C-alpha positions in Angstrom: 37.9 -32.9 -37.4 35.5 -29.9 -38.0 32.6 -32.0 -36.8 34.2 -32.7 -33.5 35.0 -29.0 -33.0 31.4 -28.1 -33.7 30.2 -30.6 -31.1 32.7 -29.3 -28.6 31.5 -25.7 -29.2 27.9 -26.8 -28.9 28.7 -28.6 -25.6 30.5 -25.5 -24.2 27.6 -23.2 -25.1 25.1 -25.6 -23.5 27.2 -25.8 -20.3 27.4 -21.9 -20.2 23.6 -21.5 -20.6 22.9 -24.2 -18.0 25.3 -22.5 -15.5 23.6 -19.1 -16.0 20.1 -20.6 -15.5 21.2 -22.2 -12.2 22.6 -19.0 -10.8 19.4 -17.1 -11.6 17.2 -19.7 -9.9 19.3 -19.6 -6.7 18.9 -15.8 -6.4 16.6 -14.3 -3.8 13.0 -13.7 -4.7 12.1 -10.1 -5.6 10.6 -8.0 -2.8 7.4 -6.2 -3.6 8.6 -2.6 -4.1 5.1 -1.2 -4.7 4.0 0.8 -1.6 2.4 4.0 -0.4 4.7 6.9 0.3 4.3 6.7 4.1 7.2 7.0 6.5 7.9 4.1 8.9 6.6 6.2 11.7 3.3 6.6 9.8 1.2 9.6 8.9 -0.7 11.5 11.5 -3.4 13.8 10.3 -6.4 16.0 11.4 -9.2 16.4 8.8 -12.5 18.1 8.7 -15.7 16.4 7.6 -16.4 16.2 3.9 -12.8 16.5 2.9 -10.3 14.2 1.1 -6.6 13.5 1.5 -4.5 11.9 -1.3 -1.7 9.6 -0.4 0.7 8.9 -3.3 1.9 5.4 -4.0 4.3 3.8 -6.5 1.3 2.4 -8.5 -1.4 4.9 -8.1 -2.9 7.0 -5.3 -5.2 6.3 -2.3 -7.8 8.8 -1.2 -8.9 9.0 2.4 -12.3 10.6 2.5 -13.9 11.8 5.7 -17.7 12.0 5.3 -20.1 13.1 8.0 -18.8 13.4 11.6 -21.1 13.0 14.6 -20.3 13.4 18.2 -18.7 10.0 18.5 -18.4 8.5 15.0 -17.0 9.4 11.6 -17.7 8.0 8.1 -14.4 7.1 6.6 -13.8 5.8 3.0 -10.6 4.5 1.5 -10.7 4.9 -2.3 -8.4 3.7 -5.1 -9.0 4.3 -8.8 -12.4 5.8 -8.1 -13.4 2.5 -6.4 -14.1 2.2 -2.6 -11.8 -0.3 -1.0 -13.1 0.2 2.5 -15.9 2.3 4.0 -16.7 2.2 7.7 -18.3 4.2 10.5 -15.5 4.4 13.0 -15.4 5.6 16.6 -12.4 6.7 18.7 -9.7 4.0 18.8 -11.3 2.0 16.0 -9.1 0.8 13.1 -9.6 -0.4 9.5 -7.1 -2.3 7.4 -6.6 -2.2 3.7 -4.3 -3.7 1.0 -2.2 -1.8 -1.5 -0.2 -4.0 -3.9 0.1 -6.8 -1.4 1.0 -4.6 1.6 -1.3 -4.1 4.5 -1.9 -0.7 6.0 -4.0 0.3 9.0 -5.9 3.5 9.6 -6.5 4.2 13.3 -8.9 6.8 14.5 -7.4 8.7 17.5 -10.0 11.4 18.1 -13.4 12.4 16.8 -14.4 16.0 17.5 -17.7 17.6 16.8 -18.5 21.1 18.1 -22.1 22.3 18.6 -21.7 24.6 15.6 -19.4 23.9 12.6 -17.7 21.0 11.0 -16.5 17.9 12.9 -12.9 16.8 12.7 -11.2 13.4 12.8 -7.6 12.8 14.0 -6.1 9.6 12.6 -2.9 7.8 11.8 -1.9 5.4 8.9 0.9 2.9 9.3 2.1 -0.1 7.4 1.7 -3.4 9.3 
């Protein structure tokens, strides 16, 4: 009689484990929660040449570095963990895209300003696609 009760308990525990595994496999896949701390409307910024801006993320930061600015172009680098992700010479209305933990972001140059004397400035926005 004890043998039958052990088999019955074993059967119930197996059925319980099998039901739990099925409910987990039917659940929704996890959404990637890693992202940059950018509002839905994006970030709008004006930066001088040879400056950096840090954008915090859930798994590390991104640096936007503005290099030399000429009358019509600006050298823009996107850096993560001291490694350059993207580096381009951009004009007004040019854009560059980059990845952060599986999400795609776009940096759009809105204006490039270079006075005759002094540092140039770049106006840009960053949004998630």
